[in-house]
C-alpha positions as a Markdown table, in Angstrom:
| # | Residue | x | y | z |
|---|---|---|---|---|
| 1 | Met | 56.3 | -9.6 | -164.5 |
| 2 | Arg | 54.2 | -6.5 | -164.6 |
| 3 | Ile | 55.8 | -3.4 | -166.3 |
| 4 | Leu | 54.8 | 0.0 | -164.8 |
| 5 | Thr | 53.9 | 2.6 | -167.4 |
| 6 | Leu | 52.0 | 5.9 | -167.2 |
| 7 | Ala | 49.2 | 4.1 | -169.0 |
| 8 | Asn | 48.8 | 1.9 | -165.8 |
| 9 | His | 48.6 | 5.0 | -163.6 |
| 10 | Lys | 45.0 | 5.6 | -162.3 |
| 11 | Gly | 43.7 | 3.0 | -164.8 |
| 12 | Gly | 43.7 | 5.0 | -168.0 |
| 13 | Thr | 45.8 | 5.8 | -171.0 |
| 14 | Asp | 47.6 | 9.1 | -171.0 |
| 15 | Lys | 46.4 | 11.1 | -173.9 |
| 16 | Thr | 48.8 | 14.0 | -173.2 |
| 17 | Lys | 51.9 | 11.8 | -173.6 |
| 18 | Pro | 54.2 | 13.3 | -176.2 |
| 19 | Pro | 54.8 | 11.1 | -179.3 |
| 20 | Lys | 57.9 | 8.9 | -179.2 |
| 21 | Ser | 60.8 | 10.7 | -180.7 |
| 22 | Lys | 64.1 | 9.5 | -182.0 |
| 23 | Asp | 65.9 | 11.6 | -179.4 |
| 24 | Lys | 68.8 | 9.9 | -177.7 |
| 25 | Val | 68.1 | 8.9 | -174.1 |
| 26 | Asn | 70.6 | 10.5 | -171.8 |
| 27 | Pro | 71.3 | 8.9 | -168.4 |
| 28 | Val | 71.2 | 11.1 | -165.3 |
| 29 | Gly | 72.1 | 10.5 | -161.7 |
| 30 | Val | 70.0 | 11.1 | -158.6 |
| 31 | Ala | 71.6 | 11.6 | -155.2 |
| 32 | Leu | 69.6 | 9.7 | -152.5 |
| 33 | Ser | 70.2 | 9.1 | -148.8 |
| 34 | Lys | 70.8 | 5.6 | -147.6 |
| 35 | Gly | 67.2 | 5.6 | -146.2 |
| 36 | Glu | 65.7 | 6.8 | -149.4 |
| 37 | Leu | 67.6 | 4.2 | -151.4 |
| 38 | Ala | 66.6 | 1.5 | -149.0 |
| 39 | Arg | 62.9 | 2.5 | -149.3 |
| 40 | Leu | 63.2 | 2.6 | -153.1 |
| 41 | Asp | 64.6 | -0.9 | -153.1 |
| 42 | Val | 61.7 | -2.1 | -150.9 |
| 43 | Ile | 59.2 | -0.5 | -153.3 |
| 44 | Ala | 60.9 | -2.0 | -156.3 |
| 45 | Gly | 60.8 | -5.4 | -154.7 |
| 46 | Glu | 57.1 | -5.1 | -153.8 |
| 47 | Leu | 56.3 | -4.2 | -157.4 |
| 48 | Asp | 58.7 | -6.8 | -158.8 |
| 49 | Gln | 60.5 | -4.0 | -160.8 |
| 50 | Ser | 64.0 | -2.8 | -161.0 |
| 51 | Arg | 65.2 | 0.3 | -159.2 |
| 52 | His | 65.7 | 1.9 | -162.6 |
| 53 | Ala | 62.1 | 1.2 | -163.7 |
| 54 | Ile | 60.7 | 2.8 | -160.5 |
| 55 | Leu | 62.8 | 5.9 | -160.9 |
| 56 | Gln | 61.8 | 6.3 | -164.6 |
| 57 | Tyr | 58.1 | 5.9 | -163.6 |
| 58 | Ala | 58.4 | 8.4 | -160.8 |
| 59 | Ile | 60.0 | 11.0 | -163.0 |
| 60 | Lys | 57.6 | 10.5 | -165.9 |
| 61 | Asp | 54.7 | 10.7 | -163.4 |
| 62 | Phe | 56.0 | 13.9 | -161.9 |
| 63 | Ile | 56.4 | 15.5 | -165.4 |
| 64 | Lys | 52.9 | 14.4 | -166.4 |
| 65 | Arg | 51.3 | 15.9 | -163.3 |
| 66 | Tyr | 53.4 | 19.1 | -163.6 |
| 67 | Asp | 52.3 | 19.5 | -167.2 |
| 68 | Gln | 48.7 | 19.2 | -166.0 |
| 69 | Gly | 49.2 | 22.1 | -163.7 |
| 70 | Glu | 50.0 | 20.4 | -160.4 |
| 71 | Arg | 52.9 | 22.2 | -158.6 |
| 72 | Pro | 54.9 | 21.1 | -155.6 |
| 73 | Lys | 54.5 | 23.3 | -152.5 |
| 74 | Thr | 57.3 | 25.8 | -152.2 |
| 75 | Lys | 58.3 | 28.5 | -149.7 |
| 76 | Thr | 60.6 | 31.5 | -149.9 |
| 77 | Glu | 63.2 | 32.0 | -147.3 |
| 78 | Thr | 65.3 | 35.2 | -146.9 |
| 79 | Val | 68.9 | 34.6 | -145.8 |
| 80 | Thr | 71.2 | 37.4 | -144.5 |
| 81 | Ile | 74.9 | 36.9 | -144.9 |
| 82 | Leu | 77.9 | 39.0 | -143.8 |
| 83 | Asp | 79.6 | 40.8 | -146.7 |
| 84 | Ala | 83.3 | 40.4 | -146.1 |
């Protein structure tokens, strides 16, 4: 079984990875639609990994890219509401 790590991403070792700490790991929940959950399960099966491992990898990869300056596209919307 192959374990996904950030070191496997793009074939190199992540030099910016923070040192391991003795901080307690805190579980968090992620709300996904049925379709997203189904897709996640397919991906996990294709990579022979658990759903949990795929979610951890995805979050760590997002944080790594964010710390390297990559930002998701955003847009600002103005909403007008009635003041009762």
